[in-house]
C-alpha positions, 0 to 999 in steps of 0.5 A: 732286728739284728744289729750289725757291727761297725765295719772297722771292728770286722776289718780289725778282726780280719787283720788279726786273722791274717797276721795269725795265719790259720789252718784248715780244719783237720790240721792239728797244731799244738803239743800233746793230747790235751786240748782246751778250746775257747767257745763264745756265743750270745744268748740267755741263761737257759742257752748257756746252761744247755750249751755247757751241758752239751760241751760237758758231755763231749769232755766226758767222752774225750777226757783230754778236751776241756772248754773255756766258755764265754757268753753274753747277751746279743748287744755288743756280741760282735764288737766283743768278738772283734776285741777278743781277736785283736787282743790275741784271745779269739775263740776257737769256736763261736756262734754266728748268725746267718746275717753275719756269715757272708761278711765274716767269711769274705773277710777270711775270718772263718775256718774252712770246714770243707775237708772234714765235711767231705770226708765225713768228720763233720757229717751233714748227710742227715740234714734237711735238703739244702741246710748243709749248703746254707753254711757254704760261702764262695765254694767253701763250707765255713759254718754248720747249722746249729739249728733250723726253722722254716717260715710258716703262716701262723693263725688263730685256730680258736678264732677261726673256728669261732667265726665258722671259717675253714682253716687255711691249708698248705698249698693255698695260693696268694689269691686264695689266702687273701680271699680267705682273709677277707672272709675272716674280716667280714665274718668278724664284722670288721673287728678282726682283719684276716691277715697281718700286712706282710708287704714290708716283710723281706722274708715274705717277699723273698719266698714270694719271688722263690715261689716263682722261680726267682731269688732275692739276690742274683750274684752280687746284685738284686734278683728282682726289678722294679716291676717285681716290687710293683706286683708285690705292693699291688698284691697287698694294696688290693688286700687292704682295699678288700679289708683282708689286711689292716688299712694302714699296714697294721702293727707288728705281726706277732703283736697283732696276732696274739692281741687278736687284731688279726687272725693270721700272720707270717712267722716261722716254726721257731717263733711258734711256741713264743707266739703261742705263749702270748695268747690263751687262744689255740694257734696253729701253723701251715706253710706259707702260700704259693709253691712250698719249694719257695720255702727252705730250712733256714739256719738262724745260728751256725757254729763256726771256727776261727781261722787262726785256731791251733786246734782245727781238728778238735774244733771240727770234732766238736761241731760234728758232736753238737750237730749230730750226737743224740745226747748233745741234741737232747741237752741243747733242745730247740733253743737255737732252732730244731736239731739240724740232724733229722734223726736227732730231731725225731728223737727229741720230738719223742721226749716232748709232751703235747704242746706248741713245741711239739706242734711246731716240730711236727710241722717242721718234720712234715715240711722237710720233704716239701721245701726247696733247697736253701739259697745262698746265705744273705749278704751284708746289705740284707739288714739294710734291704729289710729296713728299705722294704719296710719303709717303702711298704709303709709309705704305700700303706699310709699313702705318703707315696705312690705305689710305683714311686715306692717300688722304684725307690726300693729297687734302686736303693737296694741295688745301691746297697748291694753294690757297696 
């Protein structure tokens, strides 16, 4: 789970941004043709090497542009970003997570990329449907996807075949999936449950709502009511009664799957290779149940510019390069998700050997024409709702609360959190 910065740090950053002024992308302040852009991201050594290789490619093609790079682990990243800004050293270009985007945009911290996107300086026309819009907040393009992934049902193909049960398929309804899961449990003699309990998974709840033409968020408030949560919890309560899922909610979905305690779990294409690395059994993935238009291409990470940068035009050029250049895409690989540009993604796929990354990429490509448009990026309270749903679902599964009371608690507390 991602950690959120303390609000005062973000407020300090916004104050500095307003004092510093700022410019829209496409403006160019500063003298001469030589530009040094500061770039900041969080990640591991592999991400650092890949990102620096891509930036070096840009410098080779644009000799007047150099980069001052800084990177670190996830912990403390946003606090450090705030400190850099307050100290007058805000990065020109930085990585931002989808869970932070709305907050930073509404604080006025992010460079407006609307004009360069409109004129094609930053090209998003070869992104999957809706992915370009996933960087839009308040009618302004404030970030561009650094990569993409799609939710998926990940299942243990080896186990399913061993049990003689048909593999799950894209297009299954929830009732069909849960009936399949119950059969897996029966065929295993109760040693394995068919499906990890997703009643407390906010992403799964969101997709379930979207498959019915609803949204998790509506304006500044929730897009669901108590009755929706009751139906969601009832779905999973009945699955537990049918032994389709563990009786008490079960362990972490990934751990339960790779340890062979369940045959399937909700995950994503971006997680697939990591999950496969945890088991010798062969895993596979299909779309989540329900209408596939309820799913969307999600940007876990974006590239965004600081509103106070003095080289907005150069920042826009670099963002376009990282998103769309084939050689940059090859250097970056799938570390931040699959390339947002579908042509770059296809070229990267041609370089891959058979294996889990190629399997996930094939799924991602197949889903690109079947998924729906992305919703608006989640609000600041999204992480709190994630915690609230998990707690309410656990209370139902452990019988510490009635289903109706837990559903009402979640709906009421969600509305309160979103109203702050």
